[in-house]
N, C-alpha and C positions, 0 to 999 in steps of 0.2 A: 269531669276533671278528676285527676289522680291526686290522692293525698301526697304531700311532699316526701314522706318517708318511703313511698313506693315508686318514686321516680327511677330508682335503680332497676326495678323490674322491667322497665321499658327501655333500658339502655341509656338512661339519663342519669347524670351524677350532679346533684345540686351543689355538692361541695366544690366542684370544679366549674360550675356555672354553665354546663352544656352537656353535650353528648360524649359518651365514651366511643372508642373505635368499634362501632357496630355497623354492619351493613344495613342498608335501608330495608332489605328483605327480612332480615332478622328482627329489625325494629318493628316492621309491620306485623310479623308473626307474633311478637310479644304483645303488641297492642290488641291483636285479635284474641289471643289467649286471655288477656286481662279482661276483655269485654265479655268473653263467652265461656271461659273455663273456670268453674268453681274451684277445681283443684289448684289451678295456677294462681288464682286469687288468694286462696288459703296459704299456699306456699309463699307468695309474695308478702303477705301480712306477717307470716312467721319470720321471714328473712328480715323484714323491717324491724320487727320486735327485737330480734337478736342484735341488729345493728344499733338500735337505740340503747340497749343494755350495755353493749361494748363501748358506746360513746360516753355513757355515764362513768364507766370504769376508767376510760382514757382521760377523763376530766380530773381525776384525782391525782394529786401530786405524788402519792405513794400508795402502792397496793400491798395489802397484807398477803400472807402466804395463801390464805383461803381465797382472797380476791384474785390472786394470780391463777390459781387452779380454776376458778370460775371463768376467768378470761379465756383460758385455753379451751375449756369446755364449750363456751359460747362460740368461739371461732370455729370449732369443729362442727357444731350444730349448724351454724350459718353456712358453712361451706357445703355440708350435706344437703341442705335445702336448696342452695344455689345449683348444685349438681342435678337435683331432681327437677328444678325449673328448666335447666338446659336440656334435659332429656325430653321434656314436653315440647320444647322449641324444636328440637331435632326431629321428633316424631311428626310434628306438624309440617316441618319443611319437606319431609320425604313422602308425606301423605298426598 
């Protein structure tokens, strides 16, 4: 079983109650990577951590200037990690 915060790593989005538009092949590759790749698992955990931190900031009615800077920083880090995860998916697809 996959922890809730890591559903996005498998192409699932719990906030929308289902799957995002991901091919079944890509979904299968992500599930395989999640089961067998420590690097993919680490990246997925990191992505989930950034998402949780962003959710905490989003829950605030007002962000200070420092919090706004932190929000931008976290979004960039989250995107970088997502890109790294997609590279692994692509490499597995062509392998």
